[in-house]
C-alpha positions as a printed Julia matrix, in Angstrom:
256×3 Matrix{Float64}:
   1.97   19.71    6.6
   5.09   18.85    8.52
   7.51   21.77    8.63
  11.23   21.77    9.2
  13.4    18.73    9.73
  11.65   15.4    10.26
  12.43   13.26   13.28
  14.43   10.1    12.66
  11.41    7.94   13.48
   8.81    9.86   11.47
   6.62    7.75    9.23
   2.96    7.65    8.18
   0.49    5.97   10.53
  -0.64    2.4     9.92
  -4.0     3.8     8.84
  -2.43    6.1     6.25
  -0.21    3.31    4.95
  -3.25    1.05    4.66
  -5.28    3.65    2.77
  -2.32    4.25    0.46
  -2.02    0.55   -0.31
  -5.76    0.26   -1.0
  -5.51    3.25   -3.34
  -2.48    1.97   -5.26
  -3.59   -1.61   -5.79
  -6.59   -2.89   -7.73
  -6.98   -6.6    -6.92
  -7.12   -8.52   -3.63
  -8.17  -11.88   -2.22
 -11.67  -12.1    -0.74
 -12.41  -14.73    1.91
 -16.05  -15.69    2.52
 -17.76  -18.39    4.58
 -18.35  -21.53    2.49
 -21.93  -22.72    2.21
 -20.84  -25.95    0.53
 -18.38  -26.83    3.31
 -19.58  -25.03    6.47
 -16.77  -23.86    8.72
 -14.27  -23.54    5.88
 -13.18  -20.22    4.32
 -13.59  -19.84    0.55
 -11.14  -17.47   -1.16
 -11.55  -15.67   -4.48
  -9.4   -13.37   -6.57
 -11.27  -10.08   -6.3
 -10.93   -6.77   -8.18
 -12.11   -3.95   -5.94
 -12.91   -0.26   -5.85
 -12.86    2.09   -2.89
 -15.33    4.61   -1.52
 -14.19    7.95    0.01
 -13.69    6.32    3.44
 -11.54    3.51    2.04
 -14.2     0.82    2.22
 -13.75   -1.67   -0.63
 -16.42   -2.15   -3.26
 -17.02   -5.1    -5.6
 -18.88   -5.76   -8.84
 -19.93   -9.39   -8.61
 -22.49  -11.84   -9.99
 -25.16  -13.6    -7.94
 -24.09  -16.77   -9.76
 -20.58  -16.62   -8.27
 -19.77  -18.86   -5.3
 -18.45  -15.96   -3.21
 -21.68  -14.0    -3.74
 -23.8   -16.97   -2.74
 -21.65  -17.32    0.36
 -22.13  -13.62    1.19
 -25.91  -13.89    0.86
 -25.84  -16.53    3.62
 -23.17  -14.84    5.75
 -22.11  -11.26    5.01
 -18.92  -11.48    7.1
 -15.77  -11.51    4.97
 -12.16  -10.36    4.8
 -10.12   -8.84    1.99
  -6.34   -9.2     1.7
  -4.5    -6.66   -0.48
  -0.74   -6.88   -1.05
   1.73   -4.48   -2.68
   2.62   -5.74   -6.16
   4.89   -2.98   -7.48
   7.62   -3.41   -4.85
  10.72   -5.49   -5.64
  12.09   -8.23   -3.41
  10.73  -10.97   -1.17
   6.92  -11.13   -1.2
   6.79  -11.66    2.58
   8.47   -8.27    3.12
   5.97   -6.41    0.97
   3.25   -4.33    2.56
  -0.22   -5.85    2.9
  -3.47   -5.06    4.63
  -6.35   -7.3     5.75
  -9.78   -5.71    6.1
 -12.61   -7.44    7.97
 -16.22   -6.43    7.48
 -19.76   -7.08    6.3
 -20.39   -7.14    2.54
 -23.84   -6.07    1.32
 -25.46   -4.93   -1.92
 -25.18   -1.25   -2.86
 -28.43    0.31   -4.05
 -28.22    3.13   -6.62
 -24.9     4.59   -5.52
 -23.49    6.27   -8.61
 -20.24    7.21   -6.89
 -19.43    3.53   -6.24
 -20.09    2.7    -9.89
 -18.01    5.64  -11.19
 -15.01    4.82   -8.99
 -15.14    1.12   -9.82
 -15.38    1.7   -13.57
 -12.47    4.13  -13.45
 -10.34    1.47  -11.77
 -11.67   -1.4   -13.89
 -12.87   -0.04  -17.26
 -13.21   -3.57  -18.64
 -16.22   -3.96  -16.34
 -18.36   -1.91  -18.76
 -19.09   -5.07  -20.74
 -20.89   -6.62  -17.75
 -23.1    -3.68  -16.77
 -26.07   -4.94  -18.76
 -26.14   -8.35  -17.08
 -28.97   -8.53  -14.52
 -27.13  -10.96  -12.23
 -24.29   -8.48  -11.61
 -24.37   -5.79   -8.96
 -22.22   -3.54   -6.8
 -21.41   -4.51   -3.21
 -19.54   -2.72   -0.45
 -17.67   -3.95    2.62
 -18.5    -2.1     5.84
 -15.08   -2.37    7.48
 -15.09   -3.32   11.18
 -11.36   -3.92   11.7
  -8.05   -3.64    9.85
  -4.57   -5.14   10.19
  -1.5    -3.83    8.35
   1.88   -5.47    7.78
   4.7    -3.25    6.51
   7.24   -6.11    6.61
   8.98   -8.39    9.08
   8.45   -7.1    12.64
   6.47   -4.03   11.54
   2.74   -4.63   11.82
  -0.36   -3.89   13.87
  -4.11   -3.44   14.19
  -5.73   -0.04   13.82
  -9.14    1.3    14.77
 -11.74    1.39   12.05
 -12.18    5.12   12.75
  -8.52    5.85   12.09
  -8.64    3.8     8.89
 -11.71    5.58    7.53
 -10.46    9.05    8.51
  -6.99    8.62    6.97
  -6.12    9.66    3.44
  -3.8     8.01    0.89
  -0.25    9.34    0.78
   0.03   12.32   -1.61
   2.76   10.43   -3.52
   0.55    7.34   -3.91
   0.08    7.61   -7.68
   3.84    8.07   -8.21
   5.27    5.39   -5.9
   5.95    2.81   -8.61
   7.61    5.37  -10.88
   9.84    6.78   -8.14
  10.96    3.29   -7.08
  11.68    2.21  -10.65
  13.61    5.41  -11.42
  15.75    5.3    -8.27
  16.66    1.64   -8.65
  17.39    1.91  -12.37
  19.24    5.23  -12.48
  20.4     6.11   -8.96
  21.66    2.92   -7.32
  24.84    4.73   -6.18
  22.74    7.38   -4.43
  20.85    4.67   -2.54
  24.14    3.27   -1.26
  25.18    6.76   -0.14
  21.91    7.22    1.77
  22.46    3.95    3.63
  26.02    4.84    4.6
  25.39    8.44    5.59
  21.91    8.41    7.13
  21.54    4.83    8.42
  25.22    4.2     9.22
  25.11    0.92    7.32
  28.13    0.31    5.06
  25.98   -0.89    2.16
  27.52   -2.39   -0.94
  24.21   -2.62   -2.79
  20.87   -0.99   -1.95
  17.38   -1.31   -3.47
  14.49    1.05   -2.78
  11.37   -0.96   -1.94
   8.84    1.69   -0.88
   8.46    5.45   -0.61
   6.04    7.88    1.04
   5.79   11.58    1.84
   8.14   11.26    4.82
  10.81    8.89    3.51
  11.56    5.51    1.99
  12.44    1.89    2.73
  15.63    0.3     1.44
  16.97   -3.27    1.33
  20.74   -3.01    1.77
  23.38   -5.73    1.42
  26.65   -5.76    3.37
  28.62   -8.86    2.42
  26.23  -11.75    2.99
  24.06   -9.76    5.42
  20.89   -7.94    4.38
  19.36   -5.0     6.23
  15.85   -3.53    6.0
  16.22    0.22    6.53
  13.86    3.15    6.92
  15.47    6.43    5.78
  13.52    9.63    6.24
  13.5    12.67    3.99
  14.97   15.93    5.28
  11.43   17.35    5.05
   8.03   16.24    3.87
   7.63   15.74    0.11
   4.07   15.88   -1.23
   4.82   15.91   -4.98
   7.26   14.01   -7.21
   9.09   17.29   -7.78
   9.53   17.85   -4.05
  10.67   14.24   -3.6
  13.25   14.63   -6.37
  14.54   17.89   -4.87
  14.98   16.43   -1.39
  16.63   13.27   -2.72
  19.15   15.38   -4.66
  19.8    17.46   -1.56
  20.32   14.3     0.48
  22.96   13.06   -1.97
  24.93   16.28   -1.45
  24.59   16.02    2.33
  25.58   12.34    2.27
  28.74   13.06    0.26
  29.66   15.9     2.58
  29.06   13.82    5.71
  31.02   10.83    4.43
  33.83   13.1     3.23
  34.13   14.67    6.67
  34.27   11.23    8.28
  37.17   10.19    6.03
  39.16   13.39    6.61
């Protein structure tokens, strides 16, 4: 755990951000190699699960086009994008995983995880054409937003863990934007030195949060770090309250 004051540039690694996104979301877009039109990609809306190393799992039918494609060529990619964040879709976080997709044989942990994420799948368990598949990830590319992106090693992706606030991200964002819009403006002015008129929280993690601030007709994408690491919603709330007090004090001193 990080102790003391965080540096101004502190933020989770690309691998951790990717694992967090895979944990939070439930549906992606799977691209396979078309057997009907060789050389063309074929994309499918794809619910997914995740094994302990972050490798996506699927429950699919042999009758489906994407499964038939995979039986001929196991290479595929999965795109997962953040859905809970407000604002422009092109500024939302997304990750693309590349790997080989093969059938899973008698892996109860894959089944249990997938059914927990997609309980409606129970109705298909008795169909003989359905089965569980897993992608063996060979590469990963993460985009946090405009100008903030990069590849990561497959080892770093598999060894990372989702952010401890992952299951609370949507709730924190909704609460801050609905009930504490004035505090978000204060954070921008005091900690990012941007004279924001309006600010919207778009993402949050254990080390800080991202804000979209408006100054007149200009818009600014800002990263504002917590005073210290927050690993629970209660810790996040406490540090956000403390930051409001510090922001008011700092801005008051500047005016005096």
